[in-house]
C-alpha positions as CSV (number, residue, x, y, z in Angstrom):
1,Q,9.8,-11.4,-22.0
2,V,11.1,-8.7,-20.4
3,Q,8.1,-5.3,-19.5
4,L,9.6,-2.0,-18.9
5,V,7.8,0.8,-17.0
6,E,9.4,4.2,-16.6
7,S,9.1,6.6,-14.1
8,G,10.2,10.2,-12.3
9,G,9.2,12.7,-14.9
10,G,8.1,15.9,-14.6
11,L,7.8,19.5,-14.7
12,V,11.0,22.0,-13.7
13,Q,13.3,24.6,-14.5
14,A,15.8,25.1,-16.7
15,G,19.2,24.5,-15.0
16,D,17.4,21.8,-12.4
17,S,17.7,18.1,-12.6
18,L,15.5,14.7,-13.1
19,R,16.6,11.1,-12.4
20,L,14.1,8.7,-14.6
21,S,14.1,5.1,-13.9
22,C,13.3,2.2,-16.0
23,A,12.0,-0.5,-13.5
24,A,11.6,-4.5,-15.2
25,S,9.4,-7.1,-14.6
26,G,9.2,-10.5,-16.2
27,R,12.8,-11.0,-17.0
28,T,16.0,-10.1,-15.7
29,L,17.2,-6.8,-17.2
30,G,20.6,-7.8,-16.5
31,I,20.6,-9.5,-19.8
32,F,19.6,-7.1,-21.9
33,T,21.5,-3.7,-23.6
34,T,19.1,-1.0,-22.7
35,G,18.8,2.4,-23.8
36,W,16.7,5.8,-23.3
37,F,15.0,7.9,-26.5
38,R,13.0,11.0,-26.5
39,H,10.2,11.8,-28.7
40,V,8.3,15.1,-29.2
41,P,5.3,15.3,-31.2
42,G,6.3,16.4,-35.0
43,K,9.5,15.1,-34.6
44,E,11.2,11.8,-35.5
45,R,11.8,9.7,-31.9
46,E,15.6,10.8,-30.7
47,F,18.6,8.1,-29.0
48,V,19.6,9.7,-26.0
49,A,21.9,7.3,-24.1
50,T,22.2,3.8,-24.1
51,I,24.0,0.9,-21.5
52,S,25.9,-2.3,-22.3
53,W,24.3,-5.2,-20.4
54,N,27.0,-5.2,-17.7
55,G,26.9,-1.7,-17.2
56,R,30.7,-1.6,-18.5
57,T,29.6,0.6,-21.8
58,T,27.8,4.0,-22.8
59,D,26.6,5.7,-25.4
60,Y,25.1,9.4,-25.6
61,A,23.8,11.8,-27.8
62,D,26.0,14.8,-28.7
63,S,23.3,17.3,-27.5
64,V,23.2,15.1,-24.1
65,K,26.6,14.3,-23.3
66,D,28.1,15.8,-20.8
67,R,24.5,16.6,-19.0
68,F,23.0,12.8,-18.6
69,T,24.4,10.2,-17.2
70,I,23.1,6.4,-17.9
71,S,23.2,3.6,-15.3
72,R,22.3,0.5,-14.3
73,D,21.2,-1.7,-11.1
74,N,20.8,-5.4,-12.1
75,T,20.2,-6.1,-8.7
76,K,16.9,-3.8,-9.0
77,N,16.2,-4.6,-12.3
78,T,16.1,-0.8,-13.0
79,V,18.1,1.4,-15.4
80,Y,18.4,5.1,-14.9
81,L,18.8,8.7,-16.4
82,Q,19.6,11.1,-14.4
83,M,19.1,14.8,-16.4
84,N,21.4,17.7,-15.2
85,S,21.9,20.7,-16.1
86,L,18.2,20.9,-18.1
87,K,17.6,22.7,-21.6
88,P,14.1,23.5,-22.6
89,E,15.0,21.7,-25.3
90,D,14.9,18.5,-23.5
91,T,11.5,18.5,-23.3
92,A,10.0,15.2,-24.6
93,V,8.6,11.9,-23.7
94,Y,10.7,9.7,-22.6
95,Y,10.7,5.9,-23.2
96,C,13.2,3.3,-22.5
97,A,13.8,0.0,-24.8
98,A,15.6,-3.1,-24.0
99,K,17.3,-5.5,-26.9
100,R,18.2,-8.9,-25.2
101,T,21.9,-9.2,-26.2
102,F,25.8,-9.4,-25.6
103,A,27.0,-7.1,-28.3
104,G,27.0,-4.0,-26.1
105,T,25.2,-0.4,-26.3
106,L,22.8,-0.2,-29.4
107,T,21.8,3.6,-30.6
108,T,19.0,2.9,-33.2
109,A,15.9,2.4,-32.0
110,N,15.1,-0.2,-34.5
111,E,17.5,-2.6,-32.9
112,Y,15.7,-2.5,-30.1
113,S,12.8,-5.2,-29.4
114,T,10.8,-3.7,-26.0
115,W,9.6,-0.4,-25.0
116,G,7.7,1.0,-22.0
117,Q,5.3,3.5,-22.3
118,G,7.1,6.5,-21.7
119,T,7.5,9.9,-18.8
120,Q,6.8,12.9,-19.7
121,V,9.6,15.6,-19.2
122,T,8.5,19.7,-19.0
123,V,12.0,21.7,-18.9
124,S,10.3,25.9,-18.4
125,S,12.9,28.4,-18.8
């Protein structure tokens, strides 16, 4: 079983950038499709971005397209989420998720089998 640990969250101002990391242990992340989701209390968990096991395919929520970039370094067993031009509405707890599959990208939370503990991102206006 793979374990996931997110890091890189913090408090920033609108327009700033952050890079989140999702580090895996236990098994190689290179055979897992990986995604980022975010959650605000009182709202449903929201899909943000996903990347296939080999990094060749990515998908994004419309709300973050052209601002966020998901990438992976399988040699470091880590997936990244580069977030640029942050907005107050990006404030949330960000979760990394993984699913062992070669099927490509996954955009629905219930398709993932393993989740990290989350990292808080707060964007002030």
